[in-house]
N, C-alpha and C positions, 0 to 999 in steps of 0.2 A: 503493498500499499502505500503510496507517493508521500511525503511528507509537505504539508504546505509550508511555508515561511517561518511563518508565525507561530509554529507548532514545535513541539518537542516531546521526545519518549521517554518516561521515568518505569522504573518498576517497582512496582506495589510489594511490600515484605510483607508475612504473616505475624502480626501484633501480638504482642503479648495475651497470654490468656488466665493466666493467675500465675501466684506463687509456685514454684517449682514444678511448673509445668514446660515441658523443653520440647512436647512436640506435639501434633494432632493430624487427624486421619480427616482426609477431604471426603464429604459424603456426596454434596452437591454441588456442580456449577451452576452458578444462578442466571447467568449470562453468558451470551456467546459472542465470541469475536466479529467484532463490528458494530456491538451493539453499544450505547450511547449512555454513558452513568455520569452522575450527580453526587456532589459527596455526600456521605453517609450511607448511601444505596448497598444494600445487601448484594455480594454478586456472587460468594460461596459460602455455602454452610458447612460445618467442620464438626467434629467430634472429639471430646476429651475424654478422661475417666470418668463416665457415666454422664456427662455435660454434652449435649448439641447446642452450638449457638450457629446464629449467622455473623459474616463478616463484613463488614461495609467499606466500601471504598473511600481513602482518603481524602480524592482527588476530582473535580467534574472533566469529565473526558469521554475519550474511546479507548474500547479495550482492542489490542492490536496481537494479543496472542497471549492465549494463556501457559503458564511454567508447569502447570500440576494439571494432574487428569484425577478422577473421582477414585478412591480407596488408596490414594499416595498418603504415606506418611510423611509430612511436610515438617522438618525442624522451623522452631518459632526464630523468627529473623531472616528466614530464606525468602528468595522473591518467588512468589505465585503468578504473578502477571507482569504485562506490560501494558501501559496506557499511554494512550497520546492525550498530550494536555498544551494548555497555551503556555506559548515561550516565557512567558512573564510570571507564571506561575512561580511560587516559591515551594522547594519540594526539597528544602535544605534543612529542615528542624531535626536534631539529633536524636528526639523522642519520638518511636514507633506510638500512632495512638493505640490508645488502649480499647479492647472491646467494651461497649460501656453496658452491656446487658449479656449475662451468660444464663441459657435458658435449657432446662431437660425437660426433653420429650417423651412423652408419657409413650409405653407400649401401642395405645391407643392410635394416637396421633403419627407417630413415626413410620407405624405400620399403613398408615392412610398416606404419607408422604412418599416412604420409601417405594411404595408399591406402585406409584405413577412414574410416566416417563416424564422428569421435567422439560423437556424438548414441548411436550404437549402443552405445560401448564404454561411458559415462557415463549411460546415460539411465534410465529407470525400469524397464525391465526389468531390472535388477541380479541379481535373483533365477535369471534365466534362463538365465545364461550360464555356458558350460559348456566345459571340465573346472573353469575358475577362476571361483570367484565375488566380483563385484565390489566385496563387502562387506569394508571394515575392521573387525577389531574391537578392543576397547579396548588390546588387547594389541599387536598389531599392524596397523599403519595402511601402505598402501601406495597409491601416488599413481595416476591413471589410465593413466600411462603405463607405467608396470612391470606394471598389471594388465593392459592390452590386450598388452603382449611375452608376458608369462605365457601368456593365452589363446591367441595365436597358437602358443605354443610346446607346447602343450598339457600345461601345468605344473599340476599338482591343487596347492588348497588346504593339503593338509599336506605336499606336496613344497615349497613355496612358504616355508612357516613355517620350515623347515630351511637355508633362504638366509641367510651370515651378513649383514648390513648395514652399509654404512662412512658414511651418512648420518648427519645429525642423529638423536640418540636412537638410533643403532643402526638408522636405517630403511633399506629394503634400496632401493639409488638403481639407474636403469637400468643403468650401470657394472657392478654386482654381479649382478643375473640376466643379463645376456648375457655375462658370464666365468662363469657358470655353467653356462648353456645351452653355451659353448663347451668346459669342460669335459666335462659330461654325455654330449656327442656325440664327444669327443675327437678332434674334426675343427674345422677352423676354415671356416666358411660361406664361399662363393664370396657375392661382391657381387651382390645382386637385378640382376638385367637391367632397362633400362628399358623400358617400353610400347611394343611394335612394332605398327603396322600394315600387313601386306602389302598390297599393291596386288591388286587381282581377277585381274591377269592375269601374275601370278608375277614381276613385275619388281622396280621400287624399293619397298624397306620406309622408311615415315617414325617417327622415331625420337622421341618426345617427349622434351626438355631435363627433367632434374631439376632441381630448386632450387640442387643448390650449381652446376651445370655453367653456367645463367643466370647466376649471381653472377659465375663466373669468366671467361665471355664478355664481360660487361659491364665489368667493371673493366679487362681487357685492351684493350680497344676505347676505353675513356675513357682509361687510361695512354696507347696510341699518337695520341689526339686531344690530350693536356695535354703532353706532354714530345717536342720534338725530338732522336728517338733515332740515336745516332752509336756504334758499336762498335769499339773497337780492339783489336787482337791480340798476343799474345807468346808464343812457344816459351820454356818454362822448364825448366832441367837440374835434375830433383830427385832426381838421385843418393843425394846426401850425406842427405837427407831419408829416402828408402827405403831404406837400409839402415842409417839410423840406428832405425826404424820397426822392421824387421826383426830387430834386435839388443836392443830392450829389450821386444817386445808380449807375450812368453811371461812374463816377472817380471810386468810391470805386470799380466797378466790373474791369475797368482797369488796376487799381491796384493792385487788389487781386484776380482776375478771379473768383470771388464769387457776388453772390447776398447778399444785405443787405435789410431783410426783416423785419418786424413788431414786428418777435417775441422779437430779443435782446431789442428791446424797451421796451415791455411791462415788457418782465423779468428785466428790470431795473427798472421800476416802483415800481416792488412788492417786490424787493430787499428791497430798500429804505424805503417803508412804512412796513417792517418787521423791521426793525430797528428802526423804531420809535413804532412800537405795537411790540414788543418781545413776547408776550404772543399765539400770532397765530403762531409761531414757536416751536409747541408744541407736544408731544405725550401723550397719557395716557395710565397706566399701572395699572390696577385695580383701587384705590383710591388713586393716586399719579401720577403729575402731572411732566413729565419732560421737563423740557427747553431745547431746542438743541443750542447746541454751534455755531455750524456751521449752514449756511445757505445755503441749498441744495435744489434750482430747480429743479424738475422733470418737462419735458413737453412732452406733448403727442406728436407722429408723427405715420403718416401712415405708413403703412408696402407695400411691395408690392402687398402681398395677400389680402389686405383690412381689415387686422387686424390692432389694434395699440397697441404699444408698449409705456413705459415711460420713456426713456433716462434721466438720471440725471447731472444738471452741478454742481459739489462740490464745496463748498464755493464762490457760485455766486457773493459775496459781495468783493472778490478779486479782478473780475474782471473789466475794464474800459467798456465803450460799444463797442469799437473795440476788445475788448478780448471777450465780450458773444458774437458779431456778428459771431466772428471765433468758438467758441465753439458749438454756434447752428451750423453752416453749417457743422461744423466736425462730430458732433453726428447725424446729420438728415443723414448724406452722409454715415457714416458708419449704420446707422439703415434699408435705403434705400438697403444698399450691403448685409446686414444681415452680419457685421462684429461687433456687438455691444459684448463688455465683459459683465461677471456679474456683476463687479465692476460697468459699466455704468449704469446699471439698479438697483441699491442697492442705499440705504442710502436716499431717500429723504426727508426732511423735509416739502416741501409745492409743491402745482404742480398747473402749470396751462395749459390749453387746447383752442388753437385757432380754435373754431369753425365755424370761420369767413371764414376759409378756403373751407367749404362746403357750403358758402352761407349761413348759418344759422344766425340768428338775436340775438338769445340768448337760455340760456338751464339752465337746473338744474344739474350740473354734480352732481356725487357721488363721496365723499371722497376715495383716497386712502388711507388705513388703513397701519400702525396708526397715520397717520395725522390726524390732526384736521380741516383741510378747503383746500378749493379747487377753481381755478377761472376759468373760460371763457370767452372768449372775442370774441363779435359777429362780424358779417362782417360790414365794415364801408361803410358807404350808403350817400350820398348828398340828405340834406333836406333843406326845409327854415326852418329858426331857427332866433328868437329875439336874436338881437345882443346888449347888454347895452352899450351906449357911453354917454358922456357928454354932448352932445347937445340932448342925448334922445335915444329911443330906434327903432332901426331898423332893417327891416326885410331883411334877407340875405341868401346866402348857403352854408352850414358849413357841415363839413366832421362828420357824428355822428355813435358812436358806443355804443352799450351796454353792461355792462360788470355783467356777474353773480357771484355772491360768494356765494359758499356754505359751513356753516361750522358745527360743533359740539356744538348743541347747550347745551349740557351737561357741557362742559368748555368755551365754547363762548356765553358770551352773547349776545342780541341783539344788544348794543351800541358799542362793542368791533368789533363784525362783520361789522356793516355798518358805525364806524369811519375807517377801516382798508380800507374799499372799496373808503369811499370818499377820502382817503389819496392815493391812485390808481389813483383815478381819476384826483387831483389836479397836480399830480407829471405830467401826462400824457396832462393835459389843459396848464400846466407852463413849457413845454419841451422848452430848450433853442435854438432856431432857428439858433444861431450863430454860433454853437457848431461845432467842425472836429472830421472826423475820421482817426486817425492817423494808 
């Protein structure tokens, strides 16, 4: 393509996606060679660890060449496209534009989008799309992803224009339109089922893994190959914690409008134990052990589609119990509403999982790489137990919980793994029943 004298070609770089994220996978190219774009137009969709997002173009111009293709794994900061821009455009800023909004695709929405040929959605026959036209007028700009969802949900142009946008310059984002669809239907849509191929003889079915399931499978197998997993268990008396929570939860909900769950209490005990045993808060790089300065606690959260994601409370040791409660509720809410950003799920140094929410007593959790340990808290059950008193041993009803601690035996010996687990147990059993939530 011949260049005009008042034009020049620049390379667009893959922008930062969040702390510690070094690469991403290209899912869709949302624009074709020759398409004109304006700054902040979404031109490709990429995936990081469980987070999918649209990448905006930083310039006004015309796409001359794509330097990546779908399914490519692209390092952050590498060139992804060549764009023809005005010769006087300043493109020498040392800082890469950062993604303004990282969004998680539910299995339902991703299935609908992935099964569509993006060329059909943003191809030349825009005017023939019904009931939504894929044209964005001067007043309302809609990304190809938003338009494709609108088309699937049979949302007209007029109806689309009524949706309030929370994106840059009040543009409608994927979360905006999905929330609108949910409220319009007044039901939570069920997760889309993966494609099934039934055998001709009516026997077994072949189910194709979706992208997230493939990623989870790869990471779990990778973790088992990397780390020498060992799991220790302890049974913890949670009676004091249970009684304290029962006593304060109504007042806390009245004051904050939210609930006080066991999760912040459990995380607080883990954080205190990490301070006592900092060699749990490490990672391994080759033959080197990296001691982490910050205590960043990941907590497993169930998504509406049944998958799990692990948002991270960064610098968890800087929060008191009330602060941890607010942070836990905030991240859980963002996860349920598919509003987690890439930074929210990166940088963890230790992970906890409350498997008791599924009525499980105990488990053997798999370590989240490159961490070296993970703790799972089981269901709290009332059981008869021996109570030691100055007057002798008694039998009483206590609220007991199993804790499972999986750790990497390459760098965490049984003594350290066991002492750390016992310390978490001690903090929970010696919980101050007179403390208040401010």
